[in-house]
PDB file of N, CA, C and O in Angstrom:
ATOM      1  N   MET A   1      55.824 170.035  41.353  1.00  0.00           N
ATOM      2  CA  MET A   1      56.796 169.454  42.285  1.00  0.00           C
ATOM      3  C   MET A   1      57.978 168.862  41.517  1.00  0.00           C
ATOM      4  O   MET A   1      57.797 168.043  40.616  1.00  0.00           O
ATOM      5  N   LEU A   2      59.175 169.282  41.878  1.00  0.00           N
ATOM      6  CA  LEU A   2      60.360 168.729  41.232  1.00  0.00           C
ATOM      7  C   LEU A   2      60.545 167.275  41.648  1.00  0.00           C
ATOM      8  O   LEU A   2      60.322 166.915  42.804  1.00  0.00           O
ATOM      9  N   GLU A   3      60.949 166.456  40.706  1.00  0.00           N
ATOM     10  CA  GLU A   3      61.201 165.055  41.029  1.00  0.00           C
ATOM     11  C   GLU A   3      62.481 164.593  40.363  1.00  0.00           C
ATOM     12  O   GLU A   3      62.772 164.971  39.228  1.00  0.00           O
ATOM     13  N   PHE A   4      63.240 163.779  41.066  1.00  0.00           N
ATOM     14  CA  PHE A   4      64.470 163.210  40.543  1.00  0.00           C
ATOM     15  C   PHE A   4      64.321 161.700  40.543  1.00  0.00           C
ATOM     16  O   PHE A   4      64.231 161.083  41.605  1.00  0.00           O
ATOM     17  N   HIS A   5      64.295 161.100  39.359  1.00  0.00           N
ATOM     18  CA  HIS A   5      64.137 159.646  39.245  1.00  0.00           C
ATOM     19  C   HIS A   5      62.905 159.189  40.010  1.00  0.00           C
ATOM     20  O   HIS A   5      62.946 158.177  40.710  1.00  0.00           O
ATOM     21  N   ASN A   6      61.813 159.930  39.880  1.00  0.00           N
ATOM     22  CA  ASN A   6      60.535 159.617  40.518  1.00  0.00           C
ATOM     23  C   ASN A   6      60.579 159.689  42.044  1.00  0.00           C
ATOM     24  O   ASN A   6      59.683 159.177  42.716  1.00  0.00           O
ATOM     25  N   VAL A   7      61.611 160.320  42.590  1.00  0.00           N
ATOM     26  CA  VAL A   7      61.666 160.518  44.042  1.00  0.00           C
ATOM     27  C   VAL A   7      61.233 161.947  44.313  1.00  0.00           C
ATOM     28  O   VAL A   7      61.856 162.882  43.809  1.00  0.00           O
ATOM     29  N   PRO A   8      60.174 162.141  45.101  1.00  0.00           N
ATOM     30  CA  PRO A   8      59.719 163.510  45.385  1.00  0.00           C
ATOM     31  C   PRO A   8      60.799 164.333  46.074  1.00  0.00           C
ATOM     32  O   PRO A   8      61.594 163.812  46.857  1.00  0.00           O
ATOM     33  N   LEU A   9      60.814 165.615  45.772  1.00  0.00           N
ATOM     34  CA  LEU A   9      61.808 166.514  46.361  1.00  0.00           C
ATOM     35  C   LEU A   9      61.730 166.501  47.886  1.00  0.00           C
ATOM     36  O   LEU A   9      62.755 166.571  48.566  1.00  0.00           O
ATOM     37  N   LYS A  10      60.500 166.411  48.426  1.00  0.00           N
ATOM     38  CA  LYS A  10      60.331 166.363  49.882  1.00  0.00           C
ATOM     39  C   LYS A  10      61.137 165.228  50.492  1.00  0.00           C
ATOM     40  O   LYS A  10      61.782 165.393  51.527  1.00  0.00           O
ATOM     41  N   THR A  11      61.091 164.065  49.835  1.00  0.00           N
ATOM     42  CA  THR A  11      61.815 162.899  50.344  1.00  0.00           C
ATOM     43  C   THR A  11      63.314 163.150  50.318  1.00  0.00           C
ATOM     44  O   THR A  11      64.025 162.808  51.263  1.00  0.00           O
ATOM     45  N   ILE A  12      63.793 163.749  49.229  1.00  0.00           N
ATOM     46  CA  ILE A  12      65.220 164.053  49.114  1.00  0.00           C
ATOM     47  C   ILE A  12      65.634 165.039  50.200  1.00  0.00           C
ATOM     48  O   ILE A  12      66.667 164.864  50.846  1.00  0.00           O
ATOM     49  N   LEU A  13      64.823 166.071  50.397  1.00  0.00           N
ATOM     50  CA  LEU A  13      65.141 167.057  51.429  1.00  0.00           C
ATOM     51  C   LEU A  13      65.150 166.416  52.805  1.00  0.00           C
ATOM     52  O   LEU A  13      66.023 166.691  53.628  1.00  0.00           O
ATOM     53  N   ARG A  14      64.152 165.545  53.046  1.00  0.00           N
ATOM     54  CA  ARG A  14      64.066 164.891  54.353  1.00  0.00           C
ATOM     55  C   ARG A  14      65.308 164.042  54.588  1.00  0.00           C
ATOM     56  O   ARG A  14      65.860 164.032  55.689  1.00  0.00           O
ATOM     57  N   ARG A  15      65.752 163.320  53.541  1.00  0.00           N
ATOM     58  CA  ARG A  15      66.964 162.496  53.670  1.00  0.00           C
ATOM     59  C   ARG A  15      68.177 163.373  53.929  1.00  0.00           C
ATOM     60  O   ARG A  15      69.026 163.040  54.755  1.00  0.00           O
ATOM     61  N   ALA A  16      68.258 164.488  53.227  1.00  0.00           N
ATOM     62  CA  ALA A  16      69.391 165.396  53.410  1.00  0.00           C
ATOM     63  C   ALA A  16      69.395 165.955  54.826  1.00  0.00           C
ATOM     64  O   ALA A  16      70.444 166.055  55.463  1.00  0.00           O
ATOM     65  N   ILE A  17      68.205 166.318  55.314  1.00  0.00           N
ATOM     66  CA  ILE A  17      68.076 166.868  56.662  1.00  0.00           C
ATOM     67  C   ILE A  17      68.462 165.816  57.697  1.00  0.00           C
ATOM     68  O   ILE A  17      69.155 166.121  58.668  1.00  0.00           O
ATOM     69  N   MET A  18      68.009 164.571  57.488  1.00  0.00           N
ATOM     70  CA  MET A  18      68.309 163.502  58.441  1.00  0.00           C
ATOM     71  C   MET A  18      69.795 163.198  58.476  1.00  0.00           C
ATOM     72  O   MET A  18      70.320 162.781  59.508  1.00  0.00           O
ATOM     73  N   SER A  19      70.480 163.406  57.353  1.00  0.00           N
ATOM     74  CA  SER A  19      71.916 163.140  57.315  1.00  0.00           C
ATOM     75  C   SER A  19      72.721 164.319  57.873  1.00  0.00           C
ATOM     76  O   SER A  19      73.924 164.197  58.102  1.00  0.00           O
ATOM     77  N   LEU A  20      72.058 165.453  58.092  1.00  0.00           N
ATOM     78  CA  LEU A  20      72.734 166.636  58.645  1.00  0.00           C
ATOM     79  C   LEU A  20      71.958 167.195  59.833  1.00  0.00           C
ATOM     80  O   LEU A  20      71.525 168.346  59.797  1.00  0.00           O
ATOM     81  N   PRO A  21      71.774 166.393  60.893  1.00  0.00           N
ATOM     82  CA  PRO A  21      70.926 166.844  61.999  1.00  0.00           C
ATOM     83  C   PRO A  21      71.437 168.110  62.676  1.00  0.00           C
ATOM     84  O   PRO A  21      70.649 168.990  63.025  1.00  0.00           O
ATOM     85  N   THR A  22      72.764 168.207  62.864  1.00  0.00           N
ATOM     86  CA  THR A  22      73.288 169.379  63.565  1.00  0.00           C
ATOM     87  C   THR A  22      73.091 170.634  62.728  1.00  0.00           C
ATOM     88  O   THR A  22      72.697 171.679  63.246  1.00  0.00           O
ATOM     89  N   ASN A  23      73.368 170.527  61.424  1.00  0.00           N
ATOM     90  CA  ASN A  23      73.155 171.679  60.554  1.00  0.00           C
ATOM     91  C   ASN A  23      71.701 172.106  60.575  1.00  0.00           C
ATOM     92  O   ASN A  23      71.394 173.296  60.641  1.00  0.00           O
ATOM     93  N   PHE A  24      70.803 171.124  60.519  1.00  0.00           N
ATOM     94  CA  PHE A  24      69.381 171.443  60.491  1.00  0.00           C
ATOM     95  C   PHE A  24      68.957 172.130  61.783  1.00  0.00           C
ATOM     96  O   PHE A  24      68.171 173.078  61.760  1.00  0.00           O
ATOM     97  N   ASN A  25      69.480 171.648  62.913  1.00  0.00           N
ATOM     98  CA  ASN A  25      69.146 172.282  64.189  1.00  0.00           C
ATOM     99  C   ASN A  25      69.643 173.719  64.225  1.00  0.00           C
ATOM    100  O   ASN A  25      68.959 174.609  64.730  1.00  0.00           O
ATOM    101  N   ASP A  26      70.839 173.941  63.686  1.00  0.00           N
ATOM    102  CA  ASP A  26      71.373 175.301  63.625  1.00  0.00           C
ATOM    103  C   ASP A  26      70.484 176.183  62.761  1.00  0.00           C
ATOM    104  O   ASP A  26      70.209 177.333  63.102  1.00  0.00           O
ATOM    105  N   ILE A  27      70.034 175.624  61.626  1.00  0.00           N
ATOM    106  CA  ILE A  27      69.166 176.388  60.729  1.00  0.00           C
ATOM    107  C   ILE A  27      67.863 176.726  61.440  1.00  0.00           C
ATOM    108  O   ILE A  27      67.382 177.857  61.366  1.00  0.00           O
ATOM    109  N   LEU A  28      67.291 175.735  62.133  1.00  0.00           N
ATOM    110  CA  LEU A  28      66.043 175.973  62.865  1.00  0.00           C
ATOM    111  C   LEU A  28      66.241 177.070  63.900  1.00  0.00           C
ATOM    112  O   LEU A  28      65.409 177.966  64.034  1.00  0.00           O
ATOM    113  N   ARG A  29      67.346 176.994  64.628  1.00  0.00           N
ATOM    114  CA  ARG A  29      67.622 177.984  65.664  1.00  0.00           C
ATOM    115  C   ARG A  29      67.717 179.373  65.037  1.00  0.00           C
ATOM    116  O   ARG A  29      67.207 180.352  65.581  1.00  0.00           O
ATOM    117  N   PHE A  30      68.384 179.439  63.876  1.00  0.00           N
ATOM    118  CA  PHE A  30      68.524 180.712  63.177  1.00  0.00           C
ATOM    119  C   PHE A  30      67.155 181.274  62.815  1.00  0.00           C
ATOM    120  O   PHE A  30      66.890 182.458  63.021  1.00  0.00           O
ATOM    121  N   PHE A  31      66.269 180.406  62.265  1.00  0.00           N
ATOM    122  CA  PHE A  31      64.947 180.880  61.870  1.00  0.00           C
ATOM    123  C   PHE A  31      64.122 181.288  63.083  1.00  0.00           C
ATOM    124  O   PHE A  31      63.392 182.278  63.033  1.00  0.00           O
ATOM    125  N   GLU A  32      64.233 180.527  64.181  1.00  0.00           N
ATOM    126  CA  GLU A  32      63.493 180.872  65.395  1.00  0.00           C
ATOM    127  C   GLU A  32      63.936 182.237  65.901  1.00  0.00           C
ATOM    128  O   GLU A  32      63.115 183.077  66.270  1.00  0.00           O
ATOM    129  N   LYS A  33      65.252 182.442  65.911  1.00  0.00           N
ATOM    130  CA  LYS A  33      65.800 183.724  66.359  1.00  0.00           C
ATOM    131  C   LYS A  33      65.283 184.843  65.463  1.00  0.00           C
ATOM    132  O   LYS A  33      64.859 185.895  65.942  1.00  0.00           O
ATOM    133  N   ASP A  34      65.324 184.599  64.158  1.00  0.00           N
ATOM    134  CA  ASP A  34      64.851 185.562  63.178  1.00  0.00           C
ATOM    135  C   ASP A  34      63.370 185.865  63.395  1.00  0.00           C
ATOM    136  O   ASP A  34      62.945 187.018  63.316  1.00  0.00           O
ATOM    137  N   TYR A  35      62.592 184.821  63.667  1.00  0.00           N
ATOM    138  CA  TYR A  35      61.146 184.964  63.863  1.00  0.00           C
ATOM    139  C   TYR A  35      60.861 185.786  65.117  1.00  0.00           C
ATOM    140  O   TYR A  35      60.006 186.671  65.106  1.00  0.00           O
ATOM    141  N   ASP A  36      61.587 185.486  66.201  1.00  0.00           N
ATOM    142  CA  ASP A  36      61.409 186.251  67.436  1.00  0.00           C
ATOM    143  C   ASP A  36      61.745 187.719  67.202  1.00  0.00           C
ATOM    144  O   ASP A  36      61.038 188.603  67.686  1.00  0.00           O
ATOM    145  N   THR A  37      62.816 187.982  66.467  1.00  0.00           N
ATOM    146  CA  THR A  37      63.214 189.356  66.170  1.00  0.00           C
ATOM    147  C   THR A  37      62.123 190.059  65.375  1.00  0.00           C
ATOM    148  O   THR A  37      61.798 191.216  65.641  1.00  0.00           O
ATOM    149  N   ALA A  38      61.559 189.351  64.397  1.00  0.00           N
ATOM    150  CA  ALA A  38      60.497 189.936  63.582  1.00  0.00           C
ATOM    151  C   ALA A  38      59.282 190.251  64.444  1.00  0.00           C
ATOM    152  O   ALA A  38      58.645 191.289  64.260  1.00  0.00           O
ATOM    153  N   LYS A  39      58.953 189.366  65.384  1.00  0.00           N
ATOM    154  CA  LYS A  39      57.811 189.613  66.272  1.00  0.00           C
ATOM    155  C   LYS A  39      58.054 190.866  67.102  1.00  0.00           C
ATOM    156  O   LYS A  39      57.159 191.695  67.269  1.00  0.00           O
ATOM    157  N   GLU A  40      59.284 190.998  67.624  1.00  0.00           N
ATOM    158  CA  GLU A  40      59.613 192.183  68.418  1.00  0.00           C
ATOM    159  C   GLU A  40      59.512 193.439  67.567  1.00  0.00           C
ATOM    160  O   GLU A  40      58.967 194.450  68.008  1.00  0.00           O
ATOM    161  N   ASP A  41      60.034 193.378  66.355  1.00  0.00           N
ATOM    162  CA  ASP A  41      59.966 194.525  65.451  1.00  0.00           C
ATOM    163  C   ASP A  41      58.516 194.909  65.190  1.00  0.00           C
ATOM    164  O   ASP A  41      58.173 196.091  65.197  1.00  0.00           O
ATOM    165  N   ASN A  42      57.666 193.914  64.961  1.00  0.00           N
ATOM    166  CA  ASN A  42      56.257 194.187  64.701  1.00  0.00           C
ATOM    167  C   ASN A  42      55.593 194.800  65.923  1.00  0.00           C
ATOM    168  O   ASN A  42      54.779 195.716  65.797  1.00  0.00           O
ATOM    169  N   ALA A  43      55.936 194.300  67.105  1.00  0.00           N
ATOM    170  CA  ALA A  43      55.355 194.830  68.336  1.00  0.00           C
ATOM    171  C   ALA A  43      55.775 196.287  68.521  1.00  0.00           C
ATOM    172  O   ALA A  43      54.965 197.123  68.920  1.00  0.00           O
ATOM    173  N   LEU A  44      57.032 196.586  68.234  1.00  0.00           N
ATOM    174  CA  LEU A  44      57.519 197.958  68.382  1.00  0.00           C
ATOM    175  C   LEU A  44      56.841 198.893  67.382  1.00  0.00           C
ATOM    176  O   LEU A  44      56.460 200.011  67.730  1.00  0.00           O
ATOM    177  N   SER A  45      56.693 198.433  66.149  1.00  0.00           N
ATOM    178  CA  SER A  45      56.105 199.306  65.131  1.00  0.00           C
ATOM    179  C   SER A  45      54.601 199.464  65.329  1.00  0.00           C
ATOM    180  O   SER A  45      53.999 200.390  64.785  1.00  0.00           O
ATOM    181  N   ALA A  46      53.991 198.567  66.103  1.00  0.00           N
ATOM    182  CA  ALA A  46      52.544 198.656  66.340  1.00  0.00           C
ATOM    183  C   ALA A  46      52.228 199.729  67.377  1.00  0.00           C
ATOM    184  O   ALA A  46      51.112 200.246  67.424  1.00  0.00           O
ATOM    185  N   ARG A  47      53.220 200.062  68.210  1.00  0.00           N
ATOM    186  CA  ARG A  47      52.994 201.057  69.266  1.00  0.00           C
ATOM    187  C   ARG A  47      52.836 202.463  68.700  1.00  0.00           C
ATOM    188  O   ARG A  47      52.639 203.414  69.456  1.00  0.00           O
TER     189      ARG A  47
END
């Protein structure tokens, strides 16, 4: 685990995310969209 001045990376990421709520929501939306697309692709290729 990477650490900066004994602060765990998770904590740094969480602070960064909390300071950028709108960006994080956009990122989440992007991943959700991507995930749904992947599920559809898998369903199509399973047929």
